[in-house]
C-alpha positions in Angstrom: -17.2 -46.8 178.7 -17.5 -50.5 177.3 -14.5 -51.5 179.0 -15.7 -50.3 182.5 -19.0 -51.8 181.9 -17.3 -55.2 181.1 -15.1 -55.3 184.0 -18.0 -54.1 186.4 -20.1 -56.9 185.0 -17.5 -59.5 185.7 -17.0 -58.2 189.3 -20.8 -58.4 189.8 -21.3 -61.9 188.7 -18.1 -63.3 190.1 -17.9 -64.7 193.6 -16.0 -62.5 196.0 -12.9 -63.6 198.1 -14.5 -62.3 201.3 -17.9 -64.0 201.9 -19.2 -61.0 204.0 -18.7 -59.1 200.8 -21.2 -61.2 199.1 -23.5 -60.9 201.8 -23.4 -57.1 201.8 -24.0 -57.2 198.2 -27.2 -59.5 198.8 -28.4 -57.2 201.6 -28.1 -54.2 199.3 -30.2 -55.8 196.6 -32.8 -56.9 199.1 -32.8 -53.3 200.6 -33.3 -51.6 197.3 -36.0 -54.1 196.1 -38.1 -54.0 199.4 -38.0 -50.2 199.3 -38.7 -49.7 195.5 -41.6 -52.5 196.0 -43.1 -50.7 198.8 -42.8 -47.1 197.0 -44.6 -48.5 193.9 -47.4 -50.0 196.0 -47.8 -46.9 198.1 -48.0 -44.7 195.2 -50.5 -47.0 193.4 -52.7 -46.9 196.5 -52.9 -43.1 196.6 -53.5 -43.1 192.7 -56.4 -45.6 193.4 -57.6 -43.5 196.4 -57.6 -40.4 194.3 -59.4 -42.2 191.2 -62.1 -43.4 193.7 -62.7 -40.1 195.2 -63.1 -38.5 191.8 -65.6 -41.3 190.8 -67.7 -41.1 194.0 -67.9 -37.2 194.0 -68.5 -37.1 190.3 -71.8 -38.9 190.8 -73.3 -35.8 192.3 -70.9 -32.8 191.5 -71.3 -31.1 188.1 -68.7 -30.8 185.3 -68.8 -27.0 186.1 -70.2 -25.0 189.1 -71.1 -21.4 189.0 -71.1 -19.5 192.4 -70.9 -16.0 193.6 -67.6 -14.9 194.9 -68.9 -12.7 197.6 -72.1 -13.7 199.5 -74.2 -16.8 199.6 -76.6 -16.2 196.6 -77.1 -14.2 193.6 -80.1 -12.8 191.3 -80.7 -14.8 188.4 -81.2 -13.1 185.1 -83.2 -14.9 182.3 -81.1 -13.3 179.7 -77.9 -14.7 181.3 -79.4 -17.9 181.6 -80.3 -18.1 178.0 -76.8 -17.1 177.0 -75.3 -19.8 179.1 -77.5 -22.5 177.6 -76.7 -21.3 174.1 -72.9 -21.7 174.8 -71.3 -24.3 172.7 -71.1 -27.8 174.3 -73.3 -26.8 177.2 -75.7 -29.7 177.6 -77.6 -29.2 180.9 -78.1 -26.1 183.0 -79.4 -26.9 186.6 -80.5 -24.0 189.0 -79.6 -24.9 192.8 -80.8 -23.6 196.0 -78.8 -25.0 198.8 -78.7 -24.3 202.5 -78.8 -26.0 206.0 -82.1 -26.8 207.7 -83.5 -29.0 210.5 -85.4 -32.3 209.6 -87.8 -33.8 211.7 -89.2 -37.3 211.2 -91.7 -38.7 214.0 -90.0 -37.2 217.2 -86.5 -37.2 215.9 -84.4 -34.2 214.7 -81.4 -34.0 212.5 -79.5 -30.9 210.7 -79.2 -31.8 207.1 -78.0 -30.0 203.9 -80.9 -29.2 201.6 -80.4 -28.9 198.0 -83.1 -27.7 195.8 -82.7 -28.5 192.1 -84.7 -27.7 188.8 -86.6 -30.3 187.0 -83.7 -31.3 184.8 -81.9 -32.8 187.8 -82.1 -36.2 186.3 -80.3 -35.0 183.2 -77.4 -33.5 185.3 -76.7 -36.6 187.1 -76.9 -40.5 186.6 -77.6 -41.6 190.1 -79.3 -44.9 189.1 -76.4 -47.2 190.3 -76.7 -45.4 193.8 -80.4 -45.9 194.5 -81.0 -48.1 197.4 -84.7 -48.1 197.6 -87.5 -46.1 196.0 -87.0 -44.2 192.7 -85.1 -41.2 191.5 -87.9 -38.8 190.5 -88.2 -35.7 192.7 -91.8 -35.2 191.1 -94.3 -38.2 191.5 -97.6 -37.5 190.0 -97.1 -33.9 190.2 -96.2 -34.0 193.8 -92.7 -33.2 195.2 -90.7 -35.8 196.9 -87.3 -35.8 198.5 -84.3 -37.9 197.8 -82.1 -38.6 200.9 -78.9 -40.2 201.9 -79.0 -43.7 203.4 -77.3 -42.4 206.6 -80.2 -40.0 207.2 -82.5 -42.9 206.7 -80.7 -44.8 209.2 -80.2 -42.2 211.8 -83.9 -41.2 211.8 -85.3 -44.6 211.0 -87.3 -43.4 207.9 -89.7 -45.8 206.3 -90.3 -44.3 202.9 -93.2 -47.0 202.4 -95.2 -45.5 205.3 -97.6 -42.9 203.9 -98.7 -41.6 207.2 -95.3 -40.0 208.1 -93.8 -37.3 206.2 -90.4 -35.4 206.4 -90.9 -31.9 208.0 -88.3 -29.3 207.1 -87.6 -26.4 209.6 -85.9 -23.3 208.3 -85.3 -20.1 210.1 -87.8 -17.3 208.8 -86.2 -14.1 207.1 -87.9 -11.7 209.6 -87.6 -12.4 213.2 -90.8 -12.9 215.1 -91.5 -11.7 218.8 -93.6 -14.7 219.7 -92.4 -16.7 222.9 -93.0 -19.9 220.9 -89.7 -20.9 219.2 -91.3 -23.0 216.5 -92.9 -19.5 215.3 -89.5 -18.5 214.2 -89.2 -21.2 211.7 -90.9 -22.0 208.3 -92.2 -25.6 208.4 -92.7 -27.6 205.3 -93.6 -31.2 204.9 -92.7 -33.6 201.8 -92.7 -37.2 201.4 -89.5 -39.3 201.0 -89.3 -40.8 197.6 -86.0 -42.4 197.5 -82.8 -43.4 199.3 -79.1 -43.0 197.8 -75.9 -44.4 198.9 -73.0 -42.6 197.4 -70.3 -41.7 199.9 -70.4 -40.9 203.7 -70.4 -37.1 203.6 -73.5 -37.4 201.2 -75.2 -40.2 202.8 -75.1 -38.6 206.2 -76.3 -35.1 205.5 -77.6 -34.5 201.9 -81.2 -34.2 200.9 -82.3 -33.5 197.4 -85.7 -31.4 196.9 -87.4 -30.0 194.0 -86.4 -26.3 193.5 -90.1 -25.0 193.9 -90.3 -26.8 197.4 -87.0 -25.5 198.7 -87.6 -22.0 197.5 -91.0 -22.1 199.4 -89.2 -23.4 202.3 -86.2 -21.0 202.3 -87.7 -18.0 200.6 -84.8 -17.3 198.0 -87.3 -16.1 195.5 -85.3 -15.5 192.3 -82.1 -15.8 193.8 -79.8 -19.1 193.4 -76.9 -20.3 195.4 -75.3 -22.0 192.4 -75.8 -23.0 188.7 -74.6 -26.5 187.7 -73.6 -27.3 184.1 -73.1 -30.6 182.4 -70.7 -30.4 179.2 -71.3 -32.6 176.2 -67.9 -34.1 176.4 -65.0 -34.1 179.0 -62.6 -32.5 176.6 -64.7 -29.4 176.2 -64.8 -28.6 180.0 -61.8 -26.1 179.9 -63.2 -24.4 176.7 -66.6 -23.9 178.4 -65.2 -22.8 181.7 -63.2 -20.1 179.7 -66.4 -19.1 177.8 -68.4 -18.8 181.2 -65.6 -16.8 182.8 -65.6 -14.3 180.0 -69.5 -14.2 179.9 -70.1 -13.7 183.7 -67.0 -11.6 184.7 -65.1 -11.4 187.9 -68.1 -11.5 190.3 -68.5 -15.2 189.8 -66.5 -18.2 190.4 -66.6 -20.8 187.7 -65.0 -24.1 188.8 -64.5 -27.5 186.9 -64.8 -30.7 189.0 -61.2 -30.8 190.2 -61.5 -27.3 191.6 -64.6 -28.1 193.4 -62.9 -30.8 195.4 -59.6 -29.1 195.4 -59.1 -29.2 199.1 -59.8 -32.9 199.4 -57.7 -33.6 196.3 -54.9 -31.4 197.6 -54.9 -33.3 200.9 -54.4 -36.6 199.1 -51.7 -35.1 196.9 -49.9 -33.9 200.0 -50.1 -37.2 201.8 -49.1 -38.8 198.5 -45.9 -36.5 198.4 -45.2 -37.1 202.0 -45.2 -40.8 201.7 -43.0 -40.4 198.5 -40.5 -38.6 200.4 -40.7 -40.9 203.5 -39.9 -43.9 201.1 -37.2 -41.9 199.3 -35.4 -41.5 202.7 -35.8 -45.1 203.3 -34.2 -46.0 200.0 -31.4 -43.6 200.6 -30.8 -45.3 203.9 -31.1 -48.6 202.1 -28.5 -47.6 199.6 -25.9 -47.1 202.3 -25.3 -50.8 202.0 -24.3 -50.0 198.4 -21.7 -47.7 199.7 -20.2 -50.3 202.2 -20.2 -52.9 199.5 -18.3 -50.8 197.0 -15.9 -49.6 199.7 -15.1 -53.2 200.7 -14.9 -54.2 197.1 -12.4 -51.4 196.4 -10.2 -52.8 199.1 -10.5 -56.4 197.8 -9.8 -55.3 194.3 -6.5 -53.4 195.0 -4.3 -55.7 193.0 -6.8 -55.6 190.0 -6.8 -51.7 190.2 -2.9 -51.7 190.3 -2.8 -54.1 187.4 -5.2 -51.9 185.5 -3.1 -48.7 186.1 0.0 -50.6 185.1 -1.5 -51.3 181.9 -2.2 -47.6 181.3 -5.8 -47.3 182.6 -6.6 -43.8 183.6 -8.3 -42.7 186.8 -11.6 -42.1 185.0 -11.6 -45.6 183.9 -11.3 -47.0 187.5 -14.0 -44.6 188.6 -16.3 -45.8 186.0 -15.7 -49.4 186.8 -17.1 -49.0 190.4 -19.8 -46.6 189.3 -21.1 -49.3 187.1 -20.7 -51.7 189.8 -23.2 -49.8 191.9 -25.5 -49.1 189.2 -25.7 -52.7 188.2 -26.5 -53.8 191.8 -29.1 -50.8 192.2 -30.6 -51.9 188.9 -31.2 -55.6 189.8 -32.8 -54.4 193.1 -34.8 -51.9 191.5 -35.9 -54.2 188.6 -36.9 -56.8 191.3 -38.7 -54.4 193.5 -40.6 -52.7 190.6 -41.6 -56.1 189.2 -43.1 -57.3 192.4 -44.7 -54.0 193.2 -46.4 -54.0 189.5 -47.5 -57.6 190.0 -49.0 -57.0 193.4 -50.7 -53.8 192.4 -52.3 -55.6 189.3 -53.4 -58.6 191.3 -54.8 -56.3 194.0 -56.7 -54.2 191.3 -58.1 -57.3 189.5 -58.8 -59.7 192.5 -58.8 -57.5 195.7 -56.2 -59.4 197.6 -56.3 -57.1 200.7 -59.8 -56.2 201.8 -61.0 -53.2 203.7 -62.1 -55.2 206.6 -64.9 -52.9 207.3 -68.6 -53.9 207.0 -70.7 -51.8 204.5 -67.5 -50.1 203.3 -67.9 -48.3 199.8 -65.2 -50.8 198.4 -64.5 -54.2 199.4 -60.8 -54.0 198.8 -58.2 -51.3 198.8 -58.2 -49.3 195.5 -55.0 -49.0 193.6 -54.1 -47.7 190.1 -50.7 -48.1 188.4 -49.5 -44.8 186.8 -46.5 -45.3 184.6 -45.1 -41.9 185.2 -44.6 -43.1 188.8 -42.7 -46.1 187.8 -40.3 -43.9 185.7 -40.0 -41.5 188.7 -39.0 -44.2 191.0 -36.5 -45.4 188.6 -35.0 -41.9 188.2 -34.9 -41.5 191.9 -33.0 -44.7 192.3 -30.4 -43.6 189.5 -29.5 -40.5 191.4 -29.5 -42.1 194.8 -27.1 -44.8 193.3 -25.0 -42.2 191.4 -24.5 -40.3 194.7 -23.9 -43.3 197.0 -21.4 -44.8 194.4 -19.4 -41.6 193.8 -17.3 -41.6 196.8 -16.3 -45.2 196.8 -15.5 -44.9 193.0 -13.6 -41.8 193.7 -11.5 -43.4 196.4 -10.7 -46.3 194.0 -8.5 -44.1 192.0 -6.5 -43.1 195.0 -5.8 -46.6 196.6 -2.7 -47.3 194.5 -1.4 -43.8 194.3 -1.2 -43.7 198.1 0.7 -46.8 198.2 
C-alpha cells in the first residue's frame, strides 16, 4: 500500500511527457472542484431555507398542537384540561377556535382566517419582534381588539388609529334563514384593530387574531374548540410531553409537534434538497469522466514503468493500486479545493449577506445559508465512491497492458 501510494504521488506531481495529459488532469480537478463547491453551497442554502422557515413559523405555531382526527372541532372537558395543565413540563395551555370569515372594512371585503385565542395568548407566543404598529394586547381596558397581518392592513387600507371605523366580521349562521336579504344569513360582529403584525406572507395576508370570547360569539362554537395549543417548558421535553398527551387523550386526537404541524412544507424543502443533491451528484459523475480519460492516457504513457515494475516482481494488485491512488489523489485535491471555496463562500454569505434577495420588503435581505457538517462529510463520501468507480476500469486495464504485449 505504501509503495503504491508513493509511486502514485510521484506520478501526480511529476510533469507528464504529453502536455494534453496535464491539461486533462487540470480539467479533472477543476471539474471536481466546481461541482463540489456548487453542491456545498446548494446544500447550505436549503439548510438555511429550512432553518428560516422553522424560525418564522415558530413565531406563531405552538410546540404541540392538539386537534380532533375526525371533524372540525371537539367538546372541551374541564377535567381533561386540568389533567393536561398538570402534566409535567406543560407550561401554557391555550384554547383556540379557528375558522374562515369575511372581513369588511369601510366598503371593502376580504376573506380571512379568524383565530380566537384565550387570554394567555401572550404567554404562548412572543410576537414583540413582529409588531409593526399598535400593541400586542387582545384586550385593551376590558375591550376586545384584533391583531391582523400587515398584508390585510395593506389590502383593506386599515387605519388602526381611526376610532370611527371598526372591523366587521361576517360569519354564516348555523341555522339557515328564509330571508331574501343575504346579509340576514350571516352573524355580524364589530371590533377595533389593536395591532398589526408582520411574520411571513401566509400569515400577513390572511390571519386575524381575536379574543376567544369574541370569536365564540361570532362563530357560535360554545364549549367546542378547534385545537389546543401547548407550550413546553424546554425544547428537550417536547417528545416526552407529546407521548404523555397521546396516552392521556387516546386515538381520537392528533397530537403534533412543531415539525409535524409543518410537515408538508418541510417535506417539500427536503424533496427539493434531495433532488438538487441528486442533480449535482450526476454532474459530479459526469465531471469525473475526465478522471477516467486522464487515467487511461496515463496508463498508456506509463507502459514502460509498468513493465519495469512487473520485471522487478510487482504483482497486478500493486499496479492496480498505483492508479487507484492516482485517481484518488486527483479527486482529493479537487474535492478539497471545492469544499474549501464552498465553505468560505457559505460563511461569508451567512455573516455578510453577499448575495441579496433583490426583492423589496423581503423577509430577509440576503439568501439564508447554514453549513451542516454532516453534508460536508456526505459530499466527501460521495466523491470517494465516484472516484473509486471511475478509476477502477483504467486501474484494472493497467494490469493487462504488459501481458497483452
